[in-house]
N, C-alpha and C positions, 0 to 999 in steps of 0.2 A: 504494500500500500504506500502510495506517495503522500507526502505532506502537502497541505495547502499552502499557498504563499502567505496567507494571513497567519497560519499556525507557525510557519518557519520564521517569520519576522518577529512575532511576539516571543517565541521560544528562545531567541537569542538572549533575552533577558530573564525569562521566567517560563519554564515549561508548564508548570501548573496553571498559570494564567492563560497560556496558549490553549491548554486543554479545555479550560472553562469557556473561553471565547468560542472555540470551535464547536463545543457541545451546544452552546446557545444558537449558533448559526445553523447547525443541522436541525435543531428543534424548530427554529423559525421556518426553515425551508419545508419541513414536514407539515407544519401548520398551514403554510401557504398552499401546499399541494392540495389540501382539503378545503381551503377557503381562498381561492385565488382573487376574489374581489375585495379582500380585506385591505389591500394596499391602496395607495393613492398615486394619482398622476402628478408629475412635477413638470409642467410646461416651462417653468423657469430654467430647468436644467436640460430638457431634451424635447424634441417634437416627436420622437419615436413613440409608438404605442406600447409603452411599458409602464409598469407600476413600481412603486418603491415601498419598502417595508423596513422600518427601523428595528434592529435586533434588540429584543428586550434585555435589560440589564447591561447592555453595551450599546448605548444610543449613538455612539460615533460610527457604527457600522450600518450600512444600508445594503439591503438585498434588492437588486434590480431584476425584474422578471417580466415575462410575457404572460399576462393573465389569460390570454386566449388560447394558449398552447395546452395540449394534452398529450403526454404528461407535461407538467409544468416545466417550462424552460427558464432556468436561471441565467440571466445575461451576464451579470457581474455581482461581485460582493466588494463593496468599496468603503473605504474609511472617509469620513466626512471632511477631513483635512485635505483630501486630494482635489484636483481640478476635475470634478465629476463630469461636466460637459465634455471635456477632452476624452475621457475614457469611454464615453457613450457614442463618440463619432468614429471610433476606430473600427 
């Protein structure tokens, strides 16, 4: 199993914290798979037909996903300090 970039970055300083963040991201993705309309559109960040969901307990992380896809397609998992529009145009 490969490590996610989020986990790898956090684990440089604290493996336990990386595990906690990753677990919350996976839980949030599982929730969104069962309730894809729970997120919200952010026209200020992208014109793409995607939704955003803030990861509970770690509100600096956003899950960007396609609510119309089945199975749910996660587009990106981003930290709020990043230039989010830039990562959504790639």
